[in-house]
C-alpha positions as CSV (number, residue, x, y, z in Angstrom):
1,M,279.6,229.0,180.5
2,G,283.2,227.7,180.7
3,G,282.0,225.0,183.1
4,D,279.5,223.7,180.7
5,G,282.1,223.5,178.0
6,V,284.1,221.3,180.1
7,E,281.3,219.0,180.8
8,E,280.6,218.4,177.4
9,A,284.1,217.7,176.6
10,G,284.3,215.2,179.1
11,Q,281.0,213.5,178.0
12,L,282.4,213.0,174.3
13,P,285.2,210.6,175.3
14,R,282.8,208.7,177.5
15,L,280.3,208.1,174.7
16,R,283.1,207.2,172.0
17,L,284.3,204.8,174.9
18,D,281.1,203.2,175.2
19,E,280.7,202.6,171.5
20,L,284.2,201.1,171.5
21,L,283.2,198.8,174.2
22,G,280.0,197.8,172.7
23,E,281.8,197.1,169.4
24,L,284.4,194.9,171.4
25,Q,281.5,193.1,173.1
26,I,280.1,192.3,169.7
27,R,283.3,191.1,168.4
28,I,283.7,189.0,171.4
29,D,280.3,187.6,171.1
30,A,281.2,186.7,167.5
31,V,284.4,185.1,168.3
32,L,282.6,183.1,171.3
33,G,280.0,182.2,168.5
34,T,282.6,181.1,166.2
35,R,284.5,179.1,169.0
36,D,281.2,177.3,170.0
37,R,280.4,176.6,166.3
38,L,283.9,175.3,165.8
39,H,283.6,173.2,168.9
40,G,280.2,171.8,167.6
41,L,281.7,171.1,164.1
42,L,284.5,169.3,165.7
43,E,282.1,167.2,167.9
44,A,280.2,166.4,165.1
45,V,283.2,165.4,162.8
46,L,284.3,163.0,165.7
47,S,280.8,161.8,166.1
48,V,280.7,160.8,162.5
49,G,284.2,159.2,162.5
50,K,283.2,156.8,165.4
51,E,280.9,154.8,163.4
52,L,282.1,151.9,161.2
53,D,278.8,150.5,160.1
54,L,277.8,152.3,156.6
55,S,274.2,152.8,157.6
56,Q,274.9,154.2,161.1
57,V,277.5,156.5,159.6
58,L,275.2,158.0,157.0
59,R,272.3,158.4,159.8
60,R,274.9,160.2,162.1
61,I,275.8,162.6,159.4
62,V,272.4,163.9,159.1
63,E,271.8,164.0,162.6
64,A,275.0,165.8,163.1
65,A,274.2,168.5,160.5
66,V,270.8,169.3,161.7
67,V,272.1,169.8,165.1
68,L,275.0,171.9,164.1
69,L,273.3,174.3,161.8
70,D,270.1,174.3,163.9
71,C,267.3,173.6,161.4
72,E,264.2,171.6,161.3
73,Y,264.8,168.9,158.7
74,G,267.8,167.3,157.0
75,A,268.5,164.3,154.7
76,L,271.1,162.5,152.9
77,G,270.6,161.3,149.4
78,V,272.9,158.6,148.1
79,I,273.5,158.5,144.1
80,G,272.7,155.4,142.5
81,Q,275.0,153.4,140.0
82,D,273.3,155.1,137.0
83,R,274.4,158.6,138.5
84,R,271.0,160.0,137.7
85,R,268.7,159.0,140.6
86,L,269.1,158.4,144.3
87,S,269.2,154.9,145.4
88,R,268.7,155.9,149.1
89,F,267.2,158.7,151.1
90,L,267.9,159.2,154.8
91,P,265.6,161.9,156.1
92,V,265.6,163.2,159.8
93,G,263.0,165.5,161.4
94,V,260.1,163.9,159.6
95,S,258.3,161.1,161.6
96,D,257.7,157.7,160.0
97,E,253.9,158.3,160.2
98,V,254.2,161.4,158.0
99,W,256.5,159.5,155.7
100,A,253.9,156.5,155.3
101,Q,251.5,159.3,154.4
102,I,253.9,160.9,151.9
103,G,254.4,157.7,150.3
104,D,257.6,156.7,148.1
105,L,260.9,158.4,149.2
106,P,262.4,160.8,146.7
107,S,264.4,159.4,144.1
108,G,266.0,162.5,142.5
109,H,263.6,164.6,140.6
110,G,263.2,168.3,140.9
111,L,265.6,170.3,143.1
112,L,267.1,167.1,144.4
113,G,267.9,166.2,140.8
114,E,269.5,169.7,140.3
115,L,272.2,168.9,142.8
116,I,272.8,165.6,141.3
117,R,273.3,167.2,137.9
118,H,275.3,170.0,139.2
119,P,277.3,168.9,142.5
120,E,277.8,172.4,143.8
121,P,276.8,173.9,147.2
122,L,273.3,175.5,146.7
123,R,271.8,177.9,149.0
124,L,268.2,179.3,148.8
125,A,266.1,181.7,150.8
126,D,263.0,180.0,149.5
127,L,263.5,176.8,147.6
128,S,259.9,177.0,145.9
129,E,261.4,180.0,143.9
130,H,264.0,177.8,142.3
131,P,263.3,176.9,138.7
132,A,264.1,173.4,139.2
133,S,261.5,173.0,142.1
134,S,258.7,170.5,141.4
135,G,256.8,171.3,144.6
136,F,255.8,169.0,147.4
137,P,253.7,165.9,147.5
138,A,250.5,165.7,149.5
139,H,251.3,165.6,153.4
140,H,254.7,166.9,153.0
141,P,255.7,169.5,155.8
142,P,256.2,173.0,154.4
143,M,259.8,173.9,153.9
144,G,261.3,177.3,152.9
145,S,265.1,177.9,153.4
146,F,267.3,175.4,151.8
147,L,271.1,174.5,152.0
148,G,272.6,171.6,150.0
149,V,276.1,170.5,149.3
150,P,277.6,167.2,147.7
151,V,279.4,164.5,149.8
152,R,282.4,163.3,147.8
153,V,284.4,160.2,148.5
154,R,287.7,160.4,146.9
155,D,287.0,161.9,143.6
156,E,283.5,160.5,143.3
157,V,280.2,162.2,144.4
158,F,278.6,159.7,146.8
159,G,275.4,161.8,147.5
160,N,274.2,165.1,148.7
161,L,273.4,166.7,152.1
162,Y,270.2,168.6,152.3
163,L,269.1,170.9,155.1
164,T,265.8,172.9,155.3
165,E,264.0,175.4,157.5
166,K,266.8,177.1,159.7
167,R,265.5,178.2,163.1
168,G,265.6,182.1,163.3
169,G,266.2,183.0,159.8
170,E,268.0,182.1,156.4
171,F,271.2,179.9,155.7
172,D,274.4,182.3,155.3
173,A,277.6,181.8,153.8
174,E,279.2,180.6,157.1
175,D,276.4,177.9,157.4
176,E,277.4,176.9,153.9
177,A,281.1,176.8,154.8
178,V,280.3,174.6,157.9
179,L,278.1,172.1,156.1
180,S,280.8,172.0,153.3
181,T,283.4,171.1,156.1
182,L,281.3,168.5,157.7
183,A,280.6,166.9,154.2
184,V,284.3,166.6,153.7
185,A,284.7,164.7,157.1
186,A,281.6,162.7,156.0
187,G,283.4,161.6,152.9
188,V,286.3,160.2,154.9
189,A,284.1,158.5,157.2
190,I,282.2,156.9,154.4
191,E,285.1,155.8,152.8
192,N,286.3,154.2,156.1
193,A,283.0,152.5,156.6
194,R,283.2,151.3,153.1
195,L,286.7,149.8,153.4
196,Y,285.8,148.1,156.8
197,Q,282.7,146.5,155.2
198,E,284.6,145.4,152.1
199,V,287.1,143.6,154.6
200,R,284.2,142.0,156.7
201,L,282.6,140.8,153.3
202,R,285.9,139.2,152.2
203,E,286.3,137.6,155.4
204,S,282.9,136.1,155.4
205,W,283.1,134.9,151.9
206,L,286.4,133.2,152.7
207,A,284.9,131.3,155.6
208,L,281.9,130.3,153.6
209,S,284.3,129.0,150.8
210,A,286.1,127.0,153.4
211,E,282.8,125.8,155.0
212,F,281.6,124.7,151.5
213,T,284.8,122.8,150.7
214,Y,284.5,120.9,153.9
215,S,280.9,120.0,153.4
216,L,281.7,118.7,150.0
217,L,284.6,116.7,150.9
218,S,282.7,115.1,153.8
219,G,280.2,113.7,151.5
220,V,277.3,115.9,152.5
221,H,274.1,115.6,150.2
222,E,274.1,118.3,147.5
223,T,270.7,119.7,148.9
224,Q,272.1,120.3,152.2
225,V,275.1,121.8,150.8
226,L,273.0,124.3,148.4
227,K,270.8,125.1,151.4
228,L,273.7,126.1,153.6
229,M,275.3,128.1,150.9
230,V,272.0,129.9,150.1
231,E,271.5,130.6,153.7
232,R,274.8,131.9,154.4
233,A,274.8,134.1,151.1
234,R,271.5,135.6,152.5
235,E,273.2,136.4,155.8
236,I,276.2,137.9,154.2
237,T,274.3,140.0,151.7
238,S,271.6,140.9,154.1
239,A,269.0,139.5,151.3
240,E,265.5,138.6,152.4
241,L,265.1,135.8,149.7
242,G,267.5,133.1,148.2
243,V,266.5,131.1,145.2
244,V,268.4,128.3,143.3
245,V,267.0,128.0,139.7
246,L,268.2,125.1,137.6
247,V,268.3,124.6,133.9
248,V,265.7,121.9,132.8
249,E,267.6,119.7,130.4
250,G,266.1,119.2,127.0
251,S,263.5,122.2,127.4
252,D,263.6,126.1,127.5
253,E,262.3,126.1,131.1
254,L,263.7,126.7,134.3
255,R,262.9,125.2,137.7
256,E,263.1,127.0,141.1
257,A,264.6,124.0,142.9
258,L,265.3,125.7,146.3
259,A,264.0,128.7,147.9
260,L,265.0,130.1,151.4
261,G,263.4,133.0,153.2
262,P,259.8,134.1,154.4
263,D,256.8,133.6,152.2
264,V,258.8,131.5,149.6
265,E,255.8,128.9,148.7
266,V,255.6,131.0,145.2
267,H,259.3,130.1,144.7
268,R,259.4,126.4,145.6
269,D,259.5,123.7,142.9
270,V,258.2,126.3,140.2
271,L,258.8,126.0,136.5
272,L,259.6,129.2,134.9
273,P,260.1,130.6,131.3
274,R,263.4,132.1,130.4
275,E,261.8,134.9,128.7
276,G,260.6,137.6,131.2
277,T,262.5,136.2,134.3
278,L,265.6,137.8,136.0
279,A,267.3,134.3,136.1
280,G,266.7,133.8,132.4
281,E,268.1,137.3,131.6
282,A,271.4,136.3,133.6
283,L,271.6,133.0,131.5
284,R,271.1,135.2,128.3
285,V,274.0,137.6,128.9
286,G,276.0,135.0,130.6
287,E,277.1,137.3,133.6
288,L,275.6,138.8,136.8
289,V,272.6,141.0,136.5
290,T,271.4,143.4,139.2
291,T,268.4,145.4,139.5
292,A,267.1,148.0,142.0
293,D,263.5,147.1,141.9
294,V,262.8,143.5,140.6
295,R,259.0,144.2,140.6
296,K,259.4,147.1,138.2
297,D,262.3,146.1,136.0
298,P,261.3,145.9,132.5
299,R,263.1,142.8,132.0
300,V,260.8,140.8,134.5
301,T,257.5,140.4,132.8
302,Y,256.6,136.8,134.1
303,H,254.5,137.5,137.1
304,P,256.3,140.3,138.7
305,D,253.7,140.2,141.7
306,R,255.9,136.9,142.7
307,W,258.3,139.3,144.1
308,H,255.8,141.4,146.4
309,G,257.4,143.2,149.2
310,L,261.0,143.0,147.4
311,G,263.2,145.3,145.7
312,P,266.8,145.0,144.8
313,A,268.0,141.8,143.5
314,V,270.8,140.1,141.8
315,A,271.2,137.0,139.8
316,V,274.4,135.1,138.9
317,P,274.8,132.2,136.6
318,M,276.1,129.1,138.5
319,G,278.5,127.2,135.7
320,T,281.6,125.2,135.6
321,S,283.8,124.3,132.6
322,G,281.1,121.6,131.7
323,G,278.4,124.3,131.1
324,V,275.9,126.4,133.3
325,R,273.7,124.5,135.5
326,G,271.4,127.2,136.9
327,V,271.2,130.6,138.4
328,L,271.6,131.8,141.9
329,V,269.0,134.8,142.8
330,L,269.1,136.9,145.9
331,A,266.6,139.7,146.8
332,R,266.4,142.3,149.5
333,R,263.3,143.9,151.0
334,A,261.8,146.8,149.1
335,E,263.0,149.5,151.2
336,Q,266.8,148.1,151.4
337,P,269.6,149.7,149.3
338,P,270.7,148.2,145.9
339,F,273.3,145.8,145.6
340,T,276.9,147.2,145.4
341,E,279.7,146.2,143.2
342,A,281.7,145.2,146.5
343,E,278.7,142.9,147.6
344,T,278.1,141.2,144.2
345,A,281.9,140.7,143.1
346,P,282.3,137.5,145.1
347,L,279.1,136.2,143.9
348,L,280.7,134.8,140.6
349,G,283.1,132.7,142.4
350,F,280.5,131.7,145.0
351,A,277.9,130.5,142.2
352,G,280.8,128.7,140.5
353,Q,281.2,126.7,143.6
354,A,277.4,126.0,143.8
355,A,277.5,124.7,140.3
356,L,280.5,122.5,141.4
357,A,278.3,121.0,144.2
358,L,275.6,119.9,141.6
359,E,278.4,118.6,139.4
360,L,280.0,116.4,142.1
361,A,276.5,115.2,143.1
362,D,275.6,114.0,139.5
363,R,278.8,112.2,139.3
364,R,278.4,110.6,142.6
365,R,275.0,109.6,141.5
366,D,276.2,108.3,138.4
367,A,278.9,106.3,140.2
368,E,276.2,105.0,142.5
369,Q,274.2,104.1,139.6
370,M,276.8,102.2,137.8
371,S,277.5,100.1,141.1
372,V,273.9,99.3,141.3
373,L,273.8,98.1,137.8
374,E,276.9,96.2,138.4
375,D,275.3,94.5,141.4
376,R,272.1,93.7,139.5
377,D,274.0,92.1,136.6
378,R,276.0,90.0,139.2
379,I,272.8,88.8,140.8
380,A,271.1,87.9,137.6
381,R,274.0,85.8,136.5
382,D,274.1,84.1,139.9
383,L,270.4,83.4,139.6
384,H,270.7,82.2,136.3
385,D,273.8,80.0,136.7
386,L,273.0,78.6,140.1
387,A,269.4,79.0,141.5
388,I,267.6,78.2,138.2
389,Q,269.8,75.2,137.1
390,R,269.7,73.7,140.4
391,L,266.0,74.1,140.7
392,F,265.6,72.7,137.2
393,A,267.7,69.7,138.1
394,S,265.6,69.1,141.3
395,G,262.4,69.2,139.3
396,M,263.7,66.9,136.7
397,T,265.0,64.5,139.5
398,L,261.5,64.6,141.2
399,Q,259.6,64.0,137.9
400,S,261.8,61.0,137.3
401,A,261.3,59.6,140.9
402,Q,257.5,60.2,140.3
403,R,257.3,57.3,138.0
404,F,258.5,54.9,140.9
405,M,255.8,56.2,143.2
406,T,253.1,53.7,143.7
407,H,250.9,55.3,146.3
408,P,248.5,57.9,144.4
409,Q,248.9,60.5,147.3
410,G,252.6,60.5,147.2
411,A,252.5,61.0,143.3
412,E,250.1,63.8,143.7
413,R,252.3,65.5,146.1
414,L,255.5,65.1,144.1
415,G,253.3,66.6,141.2
416,R,252.4,69.7,143.5
417,V,256.2,70.2,144.3
418,V,257.2,69.9,140.7
419,D,254.6,72.8,139.9
420,D,255.9,74.8,142.7
421,L,259.2,74.5,141.4
422,D,258.2,75.5,138.1
423,S,256.2,78.7,139.5
424,T,259.4,79.6,141.3
425,I,261.7,79.2,138.3
426,K,259.2,81.5,136.4
427,I,259.4,84.2,139.3
428,I,263.1,84.0,139.2
429,R,263.3,84.5,135.4
430,S,260.8,87.4,135.6
431,T,263.2,89.0,138.3
432,I,266.3,88.4,136.1
433,F,264.5,90.0,133.2
434,A,263.6,93.0,135.3
435,L,267.2,93.2,136.5
436,R,268.6,93.0,132.9
437,S,266.2,95.7,131.7
438,H,267.2,97.9,134.3
439,E,270.9,97.5,133.3
440,A,270.1,98.2,129.7
441,T,267.9,101.3,130.5
442,P,269.1,103.0,133.6
443,G,266.3,105.3,133.5
444,G,263.7,102.6,133.2
445,S,260.2,102.8,134.4
446,G,260.1,100.1,136.7
447,L,258.2,100.7,140.0
448,R,261.3,100.5,142.1
449,V,263.2,103.0,140.1
450,R,260.1,105.4,140.1
451,V,260.0,105.2,143.9
452,V,263.6,105.9,144.0
453,R,263.3,108.9,141.8
454,A,260.3,110.4,143.7
455,V,262.3,109.9,147.1
456,E,265.2,111.9,145.4
457,E,263.1,114.5,144.0
458,S,261.5,115.1,147.3
459,A,264.8,116.1,148.9
460,A,264.5,119.6,147.1
461,V,261.3,120.3,149.1
462,L,262.0,118.6,152.3
463,G,265.6,119.9,152.6
464,F,266.9,116.2,153.1
465,T,266.6,112.8,151.4
466,P,264.2,110.3,153.1
467,A,265.2,106.9,154.1
468,L,263.8,104.2,151.8
469,R,263.1,100.3,152.3
470,M,261.8,98.0,149.7
471,E,261.1,94.4,149.9
472,G,259.4,91.7,147.7
473,L,259.0,91.3,143.9
474,I,258.0,94.8,143.3
475,D,258.5,95.1,139.7
476,V,257.1,91.5,139.0
477,D,254.0,91.3,141.0
478,V,252.8,95.0,141.0
479,P,250.4,95.9,137.9
480,A,251.1,98.8,136.1
481,A,248.0,100.7,137.1
482,V,248.8,100.0,140.9
483,A,252.3,101.1,140.2
484,D,250.9,104.5,139.0
485,D,248.8,104.9,142.3
486,V,251.7,104.1,144.5
487,V,254.1,106.7,142.9
488,A,251.0,109.3,143.2
489,V,250.5,108.3,146.7
490,L,254.0,108.7,147.6
491,G,254.3,112.2,146.2
492,E,251.4,113.3,147.9
493,A,252.6,111.9,151.2
494,L,256.0,113.4,151.0
495,T,254.5,116.9,150.0
496,N,252.4,116.7,153.1
497,A,255.2,115.9,155.4
498,A,257.3,118.8,153.7
499,R,254.5,121.6,153.7
500,H,252.1,120.6,156.4
501,A,254.0,118.6,159.0
502,R,257.2,120.2,158.8
503,A,259.2,117.1,159.3
504,T,262.9,116.8,159.8
505,S,263.1,113.1,158.9
506,V,261.0,110.9,156.9
507,E,261.1,107.0,156.4
508,V,259.4,105.4,153.3
509,A,258.8,101.5,153.2
510,L,257.4,99.6,150.3
511,V,256.6,96.2,150.8
512,V,255.2,93.5,148.5
513,R,254.1,90.1,150.3
514,E,251.8,87.5,150.1
515,G,249.6,89.2,147.5
516,R,249.4,92.5,149.3
517,L,251.3,95.7,148.6
518,T,251.9,98.1,151.6
519,L,253.3,101.7,151.2
520,T,254.1,103.3,154.7
521,V,255.5,106.9,155.1
522,L,256.5,107.7,158.7
523,D,257.6,111.5,159.7
524,D,258.6,113.1,162.7
525,G,256.6,116.4,162.1
526,V,253.8,118.1,163.9
527,G,251.2,116.0,162.2
528,L,248.0,117.4,160.4
529,D,244.8,119.0,162.0
530,A,241.4,118.0,160.8
531,E,241.4,121.1,158.4
532,Q,244.8,120.1,156.8
533,R,243.4,116.5,156.4
534,R,240.5,117.7,154.2
535,R,242.7,120.1,152.1
536,S,245.9,118.2,151.9
537,G,244.6,115.4,149.3
538,L,244.4,112.6,151.7
539,R,240.7,112.1,150.8
540,N,242.1,111.4,147.3
541,L,244.5,108.8,148.6
542,A,241.9,107.1,150.4
543,E,239.6,106.9,147.3
544,R,242.6,105.4,145.4
545,A,242.9,102.5,148.0
546,E,239.0,102.0,148.2
547,R,238.8,101.6,144.3
548,R,241.5,98.7,144.4
549,G,239.7,97.1,147.6
550,G,242.5,98.6,150.1
551,E,242.5,101.0,152.7
552,L,244.4,104.3,153.8
553,T,245.0,104.7,157.6
554,L,246.7,107.6,159.7
555,E,248.1,107.2,163.1
556,P,250.6,108.8,165.3
557,G,254.0,107.9,164.6
558,D,255.2,106.8,168.0
559,P,257.7,106.7,169.6
560,V,259.2,109.4,167.4
561,G,255.9,111.4,167.0
562,G,254.6,112.8,163.9
563,M,252.3,110.7,161.8
564,R,252.3,107.3,160.1
565,L,250.5,107.0,156.8
566,T,249.8,103.5,155.7
567,W,248.6,102.7,152.3
568,R,247.4,99.0,151.6
569,V,245.9,97.3,148.5
570,P,245.7,93.7,147.4
571,L,247.3,92.5,144.2
572,S,245.1,89.8,143.0
């Protein structure tokens, strides 16, 4: 009896020691788990802080949260400028194929909107039981447990971090604390990335401003300057499309004069109404206008299908002290984020520089026009004061000498010379009249002026101004009907060179000589295949020539390559 009592007394301390050791092991495991989680949190913070590109930072935040809390799915929703909806949604754990089946990414309705309205941590065992839950769309993977915390940048809520489907159970208070800590680190990383992005943007705009100033001072054509500026603006703002929309004087219409980007045919040389267009809205309010989706914006009612595949857009008026010249429009792809204030702030100054380029181009053209008119006036005076008077005096002398000519054939020849001199005087007088009429009306409708205007206007489509050469008495010998055909043929030829041949240089020659008019357009493009020749309007040009007894020829433009179009008609 006594021995059994001693044995039982010895077993009690051993059992209690085992319990204590077991409890100690549990605490050690808990400490180790906490240490491992702390190390994981530190690694996540460091990985997030390494990036400076904002898009990469946002993606890294979600990926780190999913790994750290061991869950199936994660996402980061960026709150838009209206503070009511999500402007970006970055999911992790759902494949691109599944998202394609689901359709549009969430914009902030249901439970996601709850976190926007109440930016506080939200932890749920089953998200479908929350009153704000609105269910899932078709093909969406099932999700139960949910944890969401706001991500703050300084004192502003930047977005929300969402996690669902924790492996092995539900999210607990420790998970909430870990994710909240990661959200704080994420806010710091986002702010650093934003500041870095703003500095890079500022440097890019300053470099573009210097490049623009150099181009203007070096006398580069305004079309090339605008093309350079729009191309660089697309690069800086990551825009897919850039369009320069000009105000049409004396009308309520706008003209899309320059468009750069893929699939821009619907935006090249198109007349638009002010009402129902983003450019018209920018002109109406007189300031920069942005939209998150140009296709669905209620202000854009004029053919919104023209913006297919595009989403965020910005329109900024191009104006100087002399008035507004037009609007610069930039648009991103549909899945891209909206334009931020940091991105759009420099655009006002940039658009002002674009307007300055147009203003300087107008002044340069006016100066050139004045120089041409002064030259014409001088030529007209010289022809009248020198050439006509001398010819007239020569004719009078020959007429006087004719009386002393006794040989009939000699008298006949003198008579022919006098008649030729009279005809020459008439031609010179017609030329003087044409020169003086152009001086009186700089925008005159003579064929020379119409050809120059057609060549200058083609620069908006070609991207450069073609070389032009004109010879002969063009405004005197060419009838009005033939002149109309020449302008039509020239416009079609230049359009073909731009849209089909993709030429980088074009030479135009208009020659009137010996009763025949010849128009030649030579480009260095890729030429036209048989199908393009049937559809490009060349048959119409040939018919115009045949109706006037002429011909249209197409031949390789050796030695520079491309194609030589020659349109010949007699003037008799």
